[in-house]
C-alpha positions in Angstrom: 3.5 32.7 -9.0 0.5 30.3 -10.0 0.3 28.8 -12.6 -3.2 27.2 -14.6 -3.8 24.5 -16.9 -1.7 21.9 -16.6 -1.7 18.4 -17.9 -2.5 15.8 -14.9 0.6 14.3 -14.8 2.4 18.0 -14.9 0.0 19.4 -12.1 1.0 15.9 -10.2 4.4 16.6 -10.3 3.8 20.3 -9.5 2.5 19.7 -6.0 4.8 16.7 -5.0 7.8 18.6 -5.8 9.6 19.4 -2.3 7.5 17.1 -0.4 9.4 15.8 2.6 8.3 12.7 4.8 6.9 13.7 8.4 9.2 13.3 11.5 9.2 10.0 13.5 7.6 8.4 15.8 8.4 4.4 18.0 4.9 2.5 18.2 4.1 -0.9 19.0 4.7 -3.3 16.6 1.5 -3.8 15.4 0.2 -0.4 15.3 3.3 0.1 12.7 1.3 -2.4 9.8 0.8 0.2 6.7 3.1 2.6 8.0 6.7 2.9 7.0 10.0 2.8 8.8 11.9 6.0 9.5 15.2 4.1 10.1 16.5 1.3 9.3 16.6 -2.2 11.5 19.5 -3.8 12.0 19.3 -7.1 13.3 20.9 -8.1 16.7 21.0 -12.2 15.8 21.9 -14.5 13.5 18.6 -16.2 11.7 17.9 -19.3 11.7 20.0 -18.9 15.0 21.7 -22.9 14.6 21.8 -25.0 11.7 18.7 -26.6 11.6 16.9 -29.1 9.3 14.3 -28.1 7.0 12.9 -31.4 6.9 11.4 -34.7 9.1 14.2 -37.6 9.0 17.8 -38.8 9.8 21.0 -36.2 10.8 24.0 -38.0 8.9 27.1 -37.8 7.2 26.9 -37.5 3.3 29.8 -39.5 3.3 28.1 -42.9 5.5 25.0 -42.3 3.1 26.5 -42.2 -0.3 26.3 -45.3 -1.6 22.3 -45.5 -0.8 20.5 -46.7 -4.0 23.3 -49.3 -5.6 23.0 -50.6 -2.0 20.8 -50.0 1.7 23.0 -48.8 3.8 22.3 -49.2 7.7 23.3 -47.0 10.0 23.3 -46.5 14.4 20.3 -44.6 15.8 22.2 -42.6 18.6 18.9 -40.5 19.4 16.3 -37.9 18.0 16.3 -34.5 18.2 13.3 -32.6 18.3 12.2 -29.2 17.3 13.1 -27.0 20.2 15.8 -29.7 21.8 19.4 -30.0 21.3 21.0 -32.9 20.5 23.2 -34.5 23.5 25.8 -36.6 20.7 28.7 -36.2 18.1 27.3 -37.8 14.5 30.5 -39.9 14.2 30.9 -43.1 11.4 28.0 -45.2 10.6 25.5 -43.6 12.5 22.4 -41.1 12.4 20.2 -38.7 14.3 16.4 -39.0 14.0 15.6 -34.8 13.7 12.4 -33.0 13.3 11.7 -30.2 11.2 13.4 -26.9 12.2 15.4 -28.5 15.1 19.5 -27.7 15.3 21.4 -30.1 13.3 24.6 -31.9 15.6 27.9 -32.1 15.1 29.2 -34.0 12.4 26.5 -34.3 10.4 26.0 -32.3 7.2 23.1 -33.8 5.6 19.1 -34.6 6.8 17.9 -37.9 4.6 14.0 -36.9 4.2 11.9 -40.4 6.5 10.4 -41.1 2.9 13.3 -42.6 2.0 14.3 -44.9 5.1 13.0 -47.8 6.8 12.7 -48.4 10.7 14.2 -51.8 11.7 11.7 -53.6 14.0 13.1 -54.1 17.3 16.8 -52.4 16.6 18.7 -48.9 16.4 19.1 -49.7 12.9 17.4 -47.2 10.2 18.1 -48.5 6.7 18.5 -45.2 3.6 17.7 -46.3 0.4 18.8 -43.0 -1.6 21.5 -41.0 -1.3 19.7 -37.7 -3.2 19.7 -36.0 0.2 23.5 -36.6 0.3 24.8 -33.0 1.3 21.1 -31.1 1.3 18.6 -30.1 3.9 20.0 -28.6 6.5 19.4 -24.7 6.7 23.1 -23.2 8.0 23.3 -20.6 10.3 23.0 -17.0 9.4 21.3 -18.0 5.9 18.2 -15.2 6.4 19.8 -13.1 7.9 23.2 -12.1 8.9 23.8 -10.6 12.8 24.3 -6.6 12.4 23.2 -6.6 9.1 19.9 -4.2 8.1 17.4 -6.5 7.6 14.1 -3.3 6.5 15.7 -0.1 5.2 14.2 3.2 6.1 11.4 3.9 3.5 9.5 0.2 3.7 6.5 0.2 4.3 5.6 -2.3 6.7 3.2 -5.3 5.8 2.2 -8.9 7.0 5.8 -10.3 6.5 7.9 -7.3 7.9 6.1 -7.7 10.8 7.3 -11.1 11.0 10.7 -9.7 10.3 10.4 -7.3 12.6 9.5 -9.5 15.4 12.3 -12.0 14.7 15.0 -9.9 15.5 13.6 -8.6 18.4 12.4 -5.3 17.2 8.8 -4.5 19.1 8.9 -1.0 18.9 9.8 0.5 15.1 10.5 3.8 14.3 8.2 4.7 11.5 7.1 8.0 10.3 3.9 9.7 11.9 0.6 9.6 10.0 -0.5 13.0 8.5 -2.7 14.4 10.1 -5.6 16.1 7.4 -7.9 18.6 7.8 -11.1 18.6 6.0 -13.5 20.9 5.3 -16.4 21.2 2.9 -17.8 24.6 2.0 -21.8 25.4 0.8 -24.6 26.2 2.1 -27.0 23.9 0.4 -24.6 21.1 2.7 -25.4 19.7 6.4 -23.9 16.7 8.1 -25.7 13.5 8.5 -27.3 14.5 11.4 -29.6 16.9 9.8 -30.8 14.9 7.2 -34.6 15.8 7.8 -33.4 19.1 6.1 -32.6 16.8 3.1 -36.3 14.7 3.4 -38.1 17.8 2.9 -36.1 19.0 0.1 -34.2 22.2 1.5 -31.0 21.0 1.7 -28.5 17.9 0.8 -26.0 15.6 3.2 -22.1 16.8 2.3 -21.5 13.7 1.3 -17.8 15.0 0.8 -17.1 14.8 4.2 -17.8 11.4 4.7 -15.5 10.4 1.9 -12.8 11.9 2.0 -12.9 11.1 5.3 -13.0 7.9 4.1 -10.5 8.1 1.7 -7.8 9.3 3.4 -8.1 7.1 6.6 -8.0 4.6 3.3 -4.8 6.1 2.1 -3.0 6.2 5.7 -3.5 9.5 7.4 -6.0 11.0 10.0 -8.6 12.8 9.3 -9.6 16.0 11.2 -12.9 16.7 10.0 -13.3 20.7 10.1 -17.1 20.4 9.1 -19.0 22.7 6.5 -18.0 26.4 5.9 -21.1 28.5 4.4 -20.5 30.8 1.2 -18.9 33.9 4.0 -15.4 34.9 3.4 -15.6 35.3 7.3 -17.0 32.4 7.8 -15.0 30.2 5.8 -11.8 32.1 7.5 -13.3 31.0 10.6 -13.3 27.6 9.8 -9.8 27.3 7.9 -8.3 28.5 11.1 -9.0 25.2 12.6 -6.8 23.3 10.1 -3.7 25.2 11.8 -1.2 22.4 12.9 -2.2 19.9 10.7 0.2 18.1 7.7 -2.6 18.6 5.1 -5.9 21.0 4.2 -8.5 20.0 1.9 -11.2 21.6 1.5 -14.3 20.9 -1.4 -16.2 23.7 -2.9 -15.5 27.1 -3.6 -12.5 27.0 -5.9 -14.0 27.9 -9.3 -15.4 31.1 -11.0 -18.5 31.5 -9.4 -19.9 34.2 -7.2 -19.7 32.0 -4.0 -16.6 30.9 -4.4 -14.4 32.5 -2.2 -11.7 29.3 -1.1 -8.8 30.6 -2.8 -9.7 34.5 -1.6 -9.7 33.5 1.7 -6.4 31.3 1.4 -4.7 34.3 -0.1 -6.2 36.6 3.1 -5.0 34.0 5.3 -1.7 34.2 4.1 -1.5 31.0 2.2 -0.4 30.7 -1.4 -2.0 30.0 -4.5 0.4 28.5 -7.0 -1.6 26.2 -9.2 -5.0 26.4 -10.4 -7.1 24.3 -12.9 -6.0 21.0 -14.5 -7.3 19.9 -17.7 -9.0 16.9 -16.8 -12.7 15.8 -16.8 -13.8 15.3 -14.3 -12.1 17.6 -11.3 -10.7 20.8 -13.7 -11.6 24.1 -11.2 -8.8 22.6 -8.9 -6.5 24.3 -6.4 -3.4 23.6 -4.9 -1.0 25.7 -3.0 0.1 26.6 0.7 -1.9 27.9 4.3 0.2 27.4 7.6 3.6 26.2 6.0 1.4 23.1 4.4 0.1 22.2 1.6 -3.6 22.9 0.5 -4.8 21.1 -2.1 -8.6 22.8 -3.2 -11.0 19.9 -4.4 -14.0 20.7 -7.0 -17.1 20.6 -4.5 -19.4 17.8 -7.1 -19.0 14.5 -5.4 -17.0 12.2 -8.4 -14.6 15.4 -8.9 -13.7 15.7 -5.5 -13.2 11.9 -5.1 -11.6 11.3 -8.4 -8.6 14.2 -7.5 -8.1 13.0 -4.1 -7.0 9.7 -5.9 -5.0 11.8 -8.5 -3.6 14.6 -6.4 -4.3 14.4 -2.3 -3.5 10.6 -1.7 0.0 10.9 -3.4 0.5 13.9 -1.4 -0.7 12.2 1.6 1.3 9.2 1.0 5.0 11.4 0.6 4.4 12.4 3.7 3.8 9.6 5.2 7.7 8.5 4.0 6.0 6.2 1.0 8.5 6.3 -2.1 6.0 5.5 -4.7 2.9 7.2 -4.1 1.1 6.7 -7.2 -1.2 3.4 -7.7 0.4 1.5 -10.6 -1.4 1.5 -14.2 -2.4 -1.8 -16.3 -2.9 -1.7 -19.5 -6.8 -2.5 -20.1 -9.3 -3.4 -23.2 -12.7 -1.0 -23.6 -15.8 -2.7 -23.7 -17.5 -0.3 -25.7 -17.4 2.8 -27.6 -16.6 5.5 -25.5 -17.7 9.4 -26.3 -16.0 11.9 -24.7 -17.0 16.2 -24.8 -14.3 17.5 -24.3 -10.8 17.6 -25.1 -9.6 17.2 -22.1 -7.4 13.8 -20.4 -10.8 12.0 -18.9 -10.9 9.5 -16.1 -13.6 7.7 -16.4 -15.4 5.3 -14.0 -15.2 1.6 -15.1 -15.4 -2.1 -13.6 -12.8 -4.2 -14.5 -13.3 -7.6 -15.7 -11.1 -10.7 -17.2 -11.6 -12.2 -20.4 -10.6 -16.1 -21.3 -7.8 -14.9 -22.9 -6.7 -13.6 -19.4 -6.8 -9.8 -20.9 -8.4 -7.8 -19.1 -11.5 -5.6 -19.8 -13.1 -1.9 -18.9 -16.7 -1.3 -19.0 -17.7 2.0 -17.5 -20.8 2.2 -14.4 -22.9 3.9 -16.5 -23.5 8.0 -17.0 -20.0 10.0 -16.0 -21.8 12.8 -14.3 -19.6 14.3 -11.6 -22.6 14.6 -9.8 -23.2 10.6 -10.0 -21.7 9.4 -6.7 -23.2 5.9 -7.0 -20.8 5.6 -10.7 -17.8 5.8 -8.1 -19.2 3.5 -5.6 -19.9 0.6 -8.1 -16.3 1.8 -10.3 -12.8 -0.2 -9.5 -10.6 1.6 -11.8 -11.0 5.3 -13.3 -10.4 3.9 -17.3 -8.0 7.5 -18.4 -8.4 8.4 -22.7 -7.2 11.4 -24.0 -9.6 13.3 -25.2 -7.8 13.9 -28.9 -10.8 12.5 -30.2 -14.2 12.2 -29.9 -14.7 8.9 -29.9 -12.5 6.0 -28.3 -13.7 2.6 -30.2 -14.4 -0.2 -28.0 -11.5 -2.6 -28.5 -8.9 -0.2 -28.0 -6.2 -0.8 -26.1 -6.0 2.0 -23.3 -4.4 2.8 -19.6 -6.1 1.9 -16.4 -6.1 3.0 -12.6 -7.2 0.7 -10.7 -8.4 1.5 -7.4 -8.1 -1.8 -5.6 -5.3 -1.0 -2.5 -3.3 -3.8 -2.8 -2.1 -2.0 -6.3 -0.6 0.5 -4.6 3.1 1.9 -5.4 4.2 3.1 -8.9 7.1 4.9 -9.5 5.8 7.2 -11.4 2.1 9.3 -12.8 0.2 6.6 -14.2 -1.7 8.7 -17.4 
């Protein structure tokens, strides 16, 4: 059964229902950045592996320096311990070891006195302790960060810079991560040509299929592997031949051909190939003529052909699908609250996603200004935007100063746990 004219949030939930992460593969650590762990990582060692000094100074017994401050305390320095070496002597009563940050704290010592609270007596092995504030401090205990046998990173964790450092620290050179989704991308339309045929654009006969390139870039940015299928003409048989090349991919994206025009064949061709249509049309602008279903056993998303519509619907629906397949548990971008810098006029009672630029006011509030005309054919307006402002079309005018929701398009703000609209 095909559902129609769903609200944006309902459409997103419909698409993500039942989507499971792809299988796993082991890859070299530095190729795992941005990927999602498929298995827990257990540490075979404790970190740090020994009690170590957290600053340069002197390893001492707290009871020997307790009186420092009310009087000078002199201790005999028995050795120097550099980082990467171990002390050879136990610190006894009235003794100290010179120690560097990260070096193992010698037996007998339970404190490291920072060097600025000390004074070395020239020509002797005596160090004067002037302050007892570090008594019992500045020693990082063995296993403070990681205990041997503990799970250091759980399955489902996206791997960033700090995670790479943790994995290296516990010897995980090839973590198991979920596969990158292979995403078939097909544009449709007799008027479209690839970039190599730009001469036909100069003569006014054709236009470049910008969706072919913007969608490939969007898939790459979202962590997928684009599989470009080229451009299908407005012919059902030719479209079917092109779509068959998507068999074996994890997600199929088409752009164009899903509306109600005489040459919009995509939905019928998908059905003819054994696919199914489960959703058609969403109450949004831009991007209302949107189709979703399955083809060759994997999700298929029929994006609109207009360049802005294709990218907006990719952001709202295709990117979350791709991220779920890649193992992410928070597929949506995080939404924020912003103040409109200008009046916004709406022409239809739909949920509108407006291209905007965000700025920070002196009071640290975030303000949104539209990038200009919001026609779905003005791709430069999308290139200029760093956010999508979400406004309900219940009212034809939204006044400047109104606080609304915005979806920043910065990659580092990815990770919301629910649909932001």
